[in-house]
C-alpha positions in Angstrom: 19.7 11.7 -5.5 23.3 10.4 -5.8 22.3 7.1 -4.2 19.4 6.7 -6.5 21.6 7.3 -9.5 24.3 4.9 -8.3 21.8 2.1 -8.0 20.3 2.6 -11.4 23.6 3.0 -13.2 24.6 -0.5 -12.0 21.8 -2.1 -14.0 21.7 -0.1 -17.2 23.9 0.3 -20.3 26.2 3.3 -20.7 23.9 5.1 -23.1 20.8 4.7 -21.0 22.8 5.7 -17.9 23.8 9.0 -19.5 20.2 9.8 -20.4 19.1 8.8 -17.0 21.8 11.0 -15.4 20.6 14.0 -17.4 17.0 13.2 -16.5 17.6 12.9 -12.8 19.7 16.1 -12.7 16.9 18.0 -14.4 14.4 16.6 -11.8 16.7 17.6 -8.9 16.8 21.1 -10.2 13.1 21.4 -10.5 12.0 20.0 -7.1 12.7 21.2 -3.6 14.4 19.1 -0.9 12.7 18.0 2.3 12.9 21.0 4.6 13.7 21.0 8.3 10.5 20.9 10.3 8.6 19.3 7.5 6.8 16.0 7.4 6.5 13.9 4.2 3.9 11.2 4.1 5.5 8.7 1.7 3.9 5.7 0.0 6.4 2.9 -0.4 4.3 0.8 -2.8 3.0 -2.7 -2.3 6.3 -4.5 -1.5 8.6 -4.9 -4.5 11.3 -2.2 -4.0 11.4 -1.6 -7.8 7.9 -0.1 -7.5 9.2 2.7 -5.2 8.9 6.1 -6.9 11.9 8.4 -7.5 10.4 11.0 -5.2 9.8 8.5 -2.5 13.4 7.3 -2.7 14.7 10.8 -2.6 12.6 11.7 0.5 13.8 8.5 2.4 17.4 9.5 1.7 16.9 13.1 2.8 15.1 12.3 6.1 16.6 12.8 9.6 13.9 10.5 11.1 11.8 7.8 9.4 8.7 6.3 11.1 7.8 3.2 9.1 4.9 0.7 8.9 4.7 -3.1 9.0 4.5 -3.6 5.2 7.7 -1.6 4.4 10.4 -4.1 3.4 14.0 -4.1 4.4 15.2 -3.5 0.8 13.5 -0.1 1.0 14.7 0.7 4.5 18.3 0.3 3.4 18.0 3.6 1.7 17.6 5.4 5.0 20.8 7.5 5.3 23.4 6.3 7.8 22.9 8.3 11.0 19.2 8.9 10.5 16.8 7.6 13.1 14.4 4.8 12.0 11.5 3.7 14.1 8.8 1.0 13.6 5.3 2.2 14.3 3.4 -0.5 12.3 0.1 -2.1 12.8 -0.9 -5.7 12.4 -4.3 -7.3 13.1 -5.1 -6.3 16.7 -1.4 -5.5 17.3 -0.4 -1.9 17.1 3.2 -0.9 17.9 1.9 2.6 18.9 -1.7 4.0 19.0 -2.5 6.3 16.1 -2.9 9.4 18.3 0.6 8.8 19.7 2.0 8.5 16.1 0.4 11.8 15.2 1.9 13.5 18.2 5.3 12.0 17.6 5.3 13.4 14.1 4.4 16.8 15.4 7.1 16.8 18.1 9.8 15.7 15.6 8.8 18.4 13.2 8.8 21.1 16.0 12.3 19.9 16.9 13.4 20.9 13.4 13.8 17.3 12.0 13.1 16.4 8.4 10.6 13.6 8.9 9.4 10.8 6.6 6.3 8.8 7.6 6.8 5.8 5.4 3.8 3.6 4.6 3.1 0.5 2.5 1.1 1.2 -0.6 -0.3 4.7 -0.8 -0.7 7.0 2.3 -4.2 8.0 1.3 -5.6 4.5 0.6 -6.4 2.8 3.9 -3.1 4.1 5.2 -4.4 6.6 7.8 -2.5 9.3 5.9 -5.6 11.6 6.0 -5.7 11.4 9.8 -2.0 12.2 10.1 -2.2 15.1 7.6 -5.1 16.6 9.5 -3.2 16.4 12.8 -0.1 17.9 11.3 -1.9 20.8 9.6 -3.9 21.5 12.8 -0.6 21.8 14.6 0.8 24.2 12.0 3.3 21.7 10.6 4.3 21.7 6.9 3.3 18.4 5.3 3.4 16.9 1.8 2.2 13.6 0.4 4.2 11.4 -1.9 1.8 8.9 -3.5 2.7 5.3 -3.9 1.3 2.3 -5.9 -1.5 1.0 -3.7 -1.7 -2.7 -2.9 -4.9 -3.2 -4.8 -3.3 -2.1 -8.1 0.1 -3.6 -7.6 -1.0 -7.0 -6.3 -3.6 -7.4 -9.1 -1.1 -6.5 -11.8 1.5 -9.0 -10.4 -1.2 -11.7 -10.4 -2.2 -10.9 -13.9 -5.8 -9.9 -12.9 -7.1 -6.8 -14.6 -9.3 -4.8 -12.3 -11.5 -3.5 -15.1 -12.5 -5.3 -18.4 -15.0 -4.3 -21.0 -16.7 -7.7 -20.8 -16.5 -8.4 -17.1 -16.2 -5.3 -14.9 -17.0 -1.7 -15.7 -16.0 -0.3 -12.3 -13.8 -1.2 -9.4 -14.3 -0.5 -5.7 -11.8 -0.6 -2.8 -13.1 -1.5 0.6 -11.7 -2.4 4.0 -12.5 -5.5 5.9 -11.3 -3.9 9.2 -13.8 -1.3 10.5 -14.4 0.4 13.8 -17.9 -1.0 14.3 -17.8 -4.1 12.2 -18.8 -5.1 8.7 -22.3 -3.6 9.0 -20.7 -0.2 8.2 -20.2 -1.2 4.5 -22.6 -0.6 1.7 -23.3 -4.2 0.9 -26.0 -3.5 -1.7 -23.5 -1.4 -3.6 -20.6 -3.8 -3.2 -22.8 -6.7 -4.5 -23.4 -5.3 -8.0 -22.4 -8.0 -10.5 -20.5 -5.9 -13.1 -17.8 -4.6 -10.8 -14.6 -5.7 -9.2 -14.3 -5.3 -5.4 -11.0 -5.4 -3.6 -10.9 -5.8 0.2 -7.9 -4.6 2.1 -7.4 -6.2 5.6 -10.1 -8.7 4.9 -8.5 -11.9 5.9 -9.9 -12.2 9.4 -13.4 -11.2 8.1 -13.4 -13.2 4.9 -16.2 -15.5 6.0 -18.4 -12.5 6.9 -17.5 -10.7 3.7 -18.5 -13.7 1.6 -21.8 -14.2 3.5 -22.7 -10.5 3.2 -22.1 -10.4 -0.5 -24.1 -13.6 -1.1 -26.9 -12.3 1.1 -27.1 -9.1 -1.0 -27.4 -10.9 -4.3 -23.9 -11.8 -5.4 -23.7 -15.3 -6.8 -22.0 -17.9 -4.5 -20.0 -19.0 -7.6 -18.4 -15.5 -8.0 -14.7 -16.1 -8.2 -12.3 -14.7 -5.6 -8.5 -14.3 -5.6 -6.6 -14.2 -2.3 -3.2 -12.7 -2.9 -0.7 -13.1 -0.1 2.5 -10.9 0.0 1.6 -9.5 -3.4 4.5 -8.2 -5.6 7.1 -9.9 -3.4 9.2 -13.0 -4.2 6.9 -15.2 -2.0 3.7 -14.0 -3.5 1.0 -16.6 -3.4 -2.4 -16.6 -5.2 -5.3 -18.8 -4.2 -8.4 -18.9 -6.3 -11.8 -19.7 -4.6 -15.4 -18.7 -4.9 -17.5 -16.8 -2.4 -19.0 -20.1 -1.4 -15.6 -21.8 -0.8 -13.6 -18.8 0.3 -13.3 -19.4 4.1 -12.6 -23.1 3.5 -9.8 -22.3 0.9 -8.2 -19.8 3.2 -8.1 -22.4 6.0 -6.9 -25.2 3.8 -4.0 -23.1 2.4 -3.2 -21.7 5.9 -3.0 -18.1 4.5 -2.4 -15.4 7.0 -2.4 -11.6 6.7 -1.2 -9.6 4.9 -3.4 -10.6 2.0 -5.8 -8.9 -0.4 -9.1 -10.2 -1.6 -10.2 -9.6 -5.2 -13.9 -10.4 -5.9 -15.4 -10.4 -9.4 -15.5 -12.1 -12.8 -12.1 -10.7 -13.8 -10.6 -13.3 -11.5 -11.5 -15.9 -14.2 -8.7 -14.3 -16.3 -6.0 -15.4 -13.8 -3.5 -17.8 -15.1 -0.8 -19.4 -12.9 2.7 -18.2 -13.7 
């Protein structure tokens, strides 16, 4: 908690710092520290380090070992305590540093060795982060596990792009979907995803963008439905490209956008304003 306090004190006035100091001390007295032999599945948020939660920052600082993903930035990893072990186990498209089963077993082995373990993930552990699989494996092995939620990419990226996910006039619901499935895009409920008065956000959808657009159009969504492609959302190099379902694949190719990027499909995209 001291490192958290030190950072925040640097950017705030004396009066605010005093109030914050009191607040953090109160929190520290209420909550327990990460225990030896325990695993904490921590959401690091979508990229901007200022979106990290206080609980996440505390767990990172308390850990003996941190296993982190591809989308966790260096500004966040700098809070790992000196002397703690830090290992990359991330996944990119078709490139996994370590198979998921091996990650699960490593977490179990570290906890059994009495380590305080943080499994650090971009976004939220339970939103397309395989946190559920890791939690199941840990509980089955009799390991104490907790979950620290993070701001998921769909929410953070949309907010930083100024695109509301719901709107009384444009979208009465929002659905999160993945473009990367075990058995291909046919697994998705395309009839449900094609309803016109909703926003649909696709994680890991870049390599399947053409198929996603075709499936939505085939199931009744207008080819002119606007789509936002957000690359490196919430980061300094964030880039937003606006297309339609009909032009999506061509726009992605023309702008040479590569993963990681998020797709937002729906009429709310019309509310986007550059800068």
